[in-house]
N, C-alpha and C positions, 0 to 999 in steps of 0.2 A: 367864357373861360370858367372851368367849372373851380369850385372851391377847393378841392383836393389838389388840382393841378397849380392853383395860386399858390396854396399853402407850401406845396413842393418847391416851386420856384422860390419863393420867400427864404424857404428852409435852406436851399442852395445858396442863394446870395447871402445869408447871414454866415453859412459855412466857410464860404469863398473869403468873406471878410475877417472872420476868425482866423483862417489859416494865413490870410496876409498879414495880420496883425501878430500872429505867433512868428511868423517869419521875419517880420521887422524885428520882433522882441529879439528871437534867437541871432538875428543878424546882428544886433547891438551887442548882445552876449558874445557872440563870436569875435566880434571886433575887439570887446574890452578883453577877451580872453587873450586874443593874439597880441595886444600891446602889453599885456600884463606878462605874458611868456616872453616877448621880446625884452621887457625891460628885466625881469628875472635873469635871462640869459646875458644880458648886458652886465648886470650887477655880478652873477657869479663868475662870468668870462673874467671881470675885472678882478674878481676876488682871487682867482687862480692864477692870474698873471701877476698879482701885486706880490713883489717880494721884500722881505725886510731890508731896509736901508739904513739900520743902525750902524754907527762907527765900528769898525773891526778892533776888538781888543787885543792886548798883549803883543802889540807891534813892536815894543821894546824889549820883549821878554829874551832871556838868554838863548843861545843858539840851541842847547841840549831840548830846548822845549819848543822847537820848531820842527815841523812835520813836512817831508818832502813826498808828495803825492804825484803818483805816475796817471796824469791824464791821457794820455796817448802816447804810444810808441811806433816807430817805424812808419811814420806819415810823410807825405811831402807836401802838403798844405793843411791850413787852418784857417780860421777867421777869428779875428780879435776885435774887442770894443772895451771902452772903459768910461764911465761917467765922470771922471776927473782928469787932470794932467798926468802924464806919464813920462817917469824918467826912466833913463836907460844906464846899464852899467856892464862893461865887457868881462869876459871870464877872468877871475882872480883880480881884477883891479879894486873891488869892495867899494866904488865910487857910485854913487846913483846919480850920476850926469852924463848926458851925450857926450861922445867924443866930438871934436870938432869937425863941422861939416856933415854932421847926422842929427839933423832937426827931425823929431818925430812929427807925422802927420795927426790931424785931429782922428780920434777913435771914436766918436760919437756915433758913427755908423760901422756895421761889420767892415772890416778891412782884413783881406787875405795876406797871409804870411806863405810865401813860397821860397824856393831855392833857385837860383839861377847862377851857373857858371862857380857853383861852390861858395855863394853868399847868400845870405838872407836878404829877402827883399819884404819890407812891410808896405804894401800897396807898390808904388813905384819907388819907395824910400830903400836905399842899401842900409843894412845893419853891420856894424862892425864885428869882425870875429866870427869862429864858428859856435860860440856859446854865448848867447845875451840873456840877460835878465830885465824883464820890464816890471817897474816899480810904481803902480798907480799911487797917486797921492790920495788922501783922505776923500772918502770912507774905507780907501784902499781896496776897491773890487774892481775886476776885470771880468770880460766875458771871453769865453772861449768856445768856439763851435756852438754859440747859442745859448750857452749856459753859464751862469754867474757864478763866481768864486771869489774867496777873500784873499790877501796877501800878495804874493808876486807871482810871476811866471817866468821859468826859466826854460830857455829853448836850447837844446844841443844837438848840433849837426854830426851825423854818423860819420864814421872815418871815410867812407866812400862818398860823401859829400852829395849824395841822393835823396836822403831821408832824414828826418830828426825827431826828437822826442820832446815833449811838452810836459814839464813838472811844476806843479804848484807848489811854492813854498809858503807856509802859512802856520800861524801861531797854533799850538796845541787846542787852546779851549775853542775858537771859532773853528777849527776843522771838526772839533766834535759836534759842533751844532748842525754841521753837514752831514753829518754820520747819524747820529740818534733819529732825526727825522725821518732819514732814508731806510732805517733798520726796524724802525717801529712806527704804528700809526700815532700821530702826535695827541691824539685824543684819548690815549690809553692812561691809566691811571698814573698819577706823579711818581708814585713810587717806583713803578715798572720802568718809567722814563729815567729816573735816577739811577735805578740799578743797570740800565743798558748804559748810561754815560760811564759809570765807572768801570765796567767790563770793557767798554770800547777804548776808554783812555788808557787802561792796561794794557789791553792787547797790541794798542799802537806803539807804546813805549817799548814792550818788549819785542816787537819786530823791528823797530828802528835799531835796538842795542844789538839784537841777534842777526838780523838779515842786512840793514841799512849800511853796515861798514864795508860789505861787498860789492855794493851798487850803487849807482846815482839815485836811486829812490828808496824810501822806507817803507812804503805801502801802495798799493795801487788803489784805484777808485772803484772797483768792481769786488763782486764778493770771493774773488780770489784771496782778498785781504778782507775789507769789510765795505759797504757799500756806502760812498762819498757822494752826494749830489749838489754840494755846494750851498748858495743861498736859496734856492728853491727848497730845499727840504726844511729850511727854518721856520719857526713859529715861536709866538710867545711861550707856549708850554714847553718847547725843546730848551729855548733859551734858560727857562727857570731851572730845568732839571741840570743843565750844563752849570749854571750858576751855583746852584745849591749844592753840588758836588765838586766844586772848583778845587783842582789840583788832587782829587782823592784817588787812590789806586788800590789794587789788591796784591798783597804780597804772601807768599808761601809761610807754613808756620816757621817761627823762630827767627824770621828775617826782619830786622828793623831798620835795616840801612836805608829803604827808600824814604823813611821820615826825614832824613835830612839831605834829601835831594839827590841821593845816589841809588838810583833804582836796580840795586843787585838781587833784590827778593821777588822781582817780577816774574810772573808766568804768563804763558800765552792764555788770556782768559776767552778761550773758545766760547762760541754760543750758536745756536741754531733755531729754527722757527718753531719746530713741533717735535719733541722727543718722543711721542707716542706712549708715554706712561713711564718710561725709566732712561735717564741719560746714560751715556756709555763711558767707559773708561778711555781716556786719551790714549794710552799705550797700544790699544786695538785699532785704532783709527790712524793717529798720526805718527805712532811709533814712540813718542814723547813722554817720559814718566814725570808728573807732578803730583803730590800729594791732593792737592785741591780738586785735581782733574779725574777723579773716580767717580764712577757712576752713582747715582741716587735715585731712588723711587719719585716719581711725579705724578701724583694723582691730580694735578691742577689743570693741565692743559687741554685735557678733554672737554673740560667744563667751557673752555674757551674757544678753541679752534673749531673752524667749520669742518662739518662732516667730510668734506672733499679734501681737506688737508690732515686731517687725522687718520682717516682711512682713505687708501688711494686705489684704483682698480689696475688690472693687468696691464703690464708693458710688455710688448714682445719684439724680438730681435731675431733676425734669420741667420744663419750660420756662418755665411759669407762675410755679413757686417762685422758679426763679433769677431771673426778671425783676423779680418782686414784692420780693424780699429785696435786691437789688442796688439798685433805685431808692429804696427806703426808707432804706438806708444812705448810698447817694450819689445825692442827686437829680438832679446834672449826668448821670447815667447814663440817666435817664428819658427825655432829649433823643434818644437814639438809636433811640428807638420799640420796636417788638415787636424781640426778639433772635433774629437768625437764626444767628449763629456766635459761639463762645466759644473762642477759640483762643489757644495759647502763642506769643508773639512773641520771648521771650528765655528762656534756661535756663543753668543753670551745669551744665556737663557733667563728669563725673569717669570713671575706669576703667570702672567696672561700672554706672553708672546716670547720670541726671541729674535736676536740680531746676528746676522751673518758677519763674521770677522774675518773669516780666512777662507779663499777659494782656490780649489786645486783645477787646472787645465790639463786635460787628457787628449793628447794626440792619437790618430789612428794606428801608428805603429807602436803605441803604448808609452812612448817619453810623455813626461808631464812635469809641470812646475806649478808654483803657487804664488798668490799675490794677495795682499790686502782686499777684502770686500769694498771697501770705500774707493779704492784704486779703480776696481773693476766698475762700479757704478758711474764713476765720473768719466772712465774711458768711454763706456758704450753711451754714456747720457751726459754731455759736459754740461748741459744746461740745468742738469738735475731736476727737470720737470715732469719725466716720464717715470724714471726709477727714482722716487723722491727720497728713500732712505734704503738702508740695507735691513732694515727690519720687515722682511720679506721672506719668501721662499723660491728658490729657482727649480723650475722643472721642464724636461723637453717639450718643445711645442712645433710640431711639423718639422720643418728641416732647420731649426733654431731652439731657441730658449725663451721661455717666459717668466717674468717676475711677477708674483702674484700675492695676494694676503697681506698687501703692505701697509704700513701705518707710520705715521709721522714723516716730517720733512725735514732734512738736512742730515749731518753727520750725527747729530745726538750728543756732542760732547759738552759739558758745561751748561751754561745758562740756556734754559728753554724759555724762549721769548714769550710764548704762549702761557706757559706755566707760571712765569714772572707776572704776567696781566692777571692769571688767575689768583695767585696769592696776594697781589696787589688789592684786589677786588675783596679778600677776605680781611683786609686790614693790616697786612703785613707790611713792614717797613721796607726801604731799599736794603739796610743792613742785614734784615731778616732773610730777604730774598737771597742775596750774594751767598750768605753763610749757608744756607740750604743747598745751593748748586754749586758751590765751591767750599766744600766742607773743611774746616780747620784753616782756611784763609783769614787774613785781618786786613782792615782798611786803615791805610796811613796817607798822609798828607804830603805831597812832594813840595808844595808851596803855600 
């Protein structure tokens, strides 16, 4: 064997040993990495699933500070759980004990609620009456369709006895803990979270007073009111914000009645995600007039919001979809006939952009009608994720219309949430943030 061949064979052998060594090394690295990834996944999974189990405060507060939250309506079944014993009261009884013969089963596992022959069934157990309230004992938490809430749960059967609605009866402060963390990231600045808590408390009590007397609930759990996610939205930061602003609300200029527990001076403290640079006057969006809901400049949200939230791309809708959705939501618009034009007739103009406020719909025969731009936006896009705001332009596009050059997300009235975070980063307090977005308002304590 020649020396060169021998050297080549030795070199090849050493190469194979080195490769095998590296393979073993990388195999161990890979196994270690995999175990680490599994550990991290387990830990983070546990963190995501872990929910605050602190006792529910305010369970003995006066009824005027309880909130009725519509969790679901027109349903024919749901699932319930409860970590503690559950008592039951029938409609109007006011007594939190089961009626004779109606022992509640364990709710440690998800248990279905259904309707059979005009009667509620909890699993196989019949419940008395067409309206019942389930009252979990401490920590006063129950699960509804896989999500946990505080307080009580009222189930009310519809007159036809084939569907029912589920309403969460919850004290105001724990209700807010489920709102603030759903409406704002809990890692945002404390001042922004505190401003959000005061605005949400004010909005809730105004809605309770203004609309609750005409229906069986005060607010819904969705963005139609303000987003309420229950225990899942809670965190130490959120509870701190709620606790530090305990009982504080906003009132219009000159109104001090709320300070003694009579919230006459409340106004709907609206808020939205990103105003785009200037908030809007409430009269142009909701038709109501409150001094603190005038539009104000907001140079703060642009520094906080992601680019895709501050500016948004084109949203296109074909003519048939526009006509069908408008006619279904507003039957009077069907009278204009086939739609030929959708044009802006009024705008709020700011330094850098404008916001649509009034829209005219023109039919092929020349008939026309108008509606608010915000109503058009949510009729065509109820999710609000395509036409993110009315700070845009409408132009003909193919056989329909397009909304383009948009900025901001939401109706733009009141507090700009990203703007509040921007102000908080600059060292502004919750009071200063609220004074900016609700000019002339005052903060008072209800309790």
